C-alpha angles and dihedrals in degrees: 000000000000115000117240114253119229137182122009093348090062091071107108115258093241089058091052088048092056093043089054092048093050090045091052103040094036087059091049091049092054099034095103091048091049092050090052090046092049095046094047091048089054091046093052089055100039106024098220112222095223091054096059117120117271099205128203124178132211128176128210141159137228137183122267101238101164133064113247115246119226091245109079096215093049089047091051092050092051091050090049092051093047090054092049093241129145129215145066124302106228106235095207091058096053111116131163119190129210091271090059094250113147126213126185145147124245123202131198132154108292097001142063129191135204106204126195116190112204103195099184092051093043093228141108126224116208130191107195120198118197114202104190136236104310097056088053089053091049090050090059090068103115091335110165106172145346123205111261092005113113093180092058089056089054088051088053090055089049090051089053091049093049091049090057092044091053092050091049091046091053093049095042091046090057090046094049090048091049090053092054122081095202116103091347095155094047090051092047093053091045092052093046093047094048092047092048092048093049092049091047091052092049090049091049092051092047093049102035102024 
């Protein structure tokens, strides 16, 4: 007589097969993202010398084709759109002088702009600073969207997907370990120790800051 299976082992073998496949190929799908996320996390903490920005500046001009709104932020966004640029106007840099000329900075991954709107001359002066490869990589850390940048929105969707894959990988990893009889006690102590350490660190941060 075959004993009745209970608990995790009662899940049909074909279900365990698909959980293993999703665990494996989901990890492969998100491996590049996780490498980027891991590197940028290390860089934020250690500030690697080789990853510092290598800046180069160019200046150019464009026509002022839109009327400036009274609100500085709205005006900056309309100028950005008219120039075909992407990025965020930095509110603390917005400044309009007595002549009505507007000056502001615009930021996007890998580039920054200083924009001077000359209303009487109907033109815009732009100083564009290019920061190189590594700042772009750093900007991808948890990036969800950039104004006027469709690709950045796709990266945000990919970030969301990878977040769910990592959560699934963690849960399915525990499940696959629980279904295995090999080194069960070692795994149990490892899981318990890691969980206790994480909770202790969280408690320490909450209490001590």
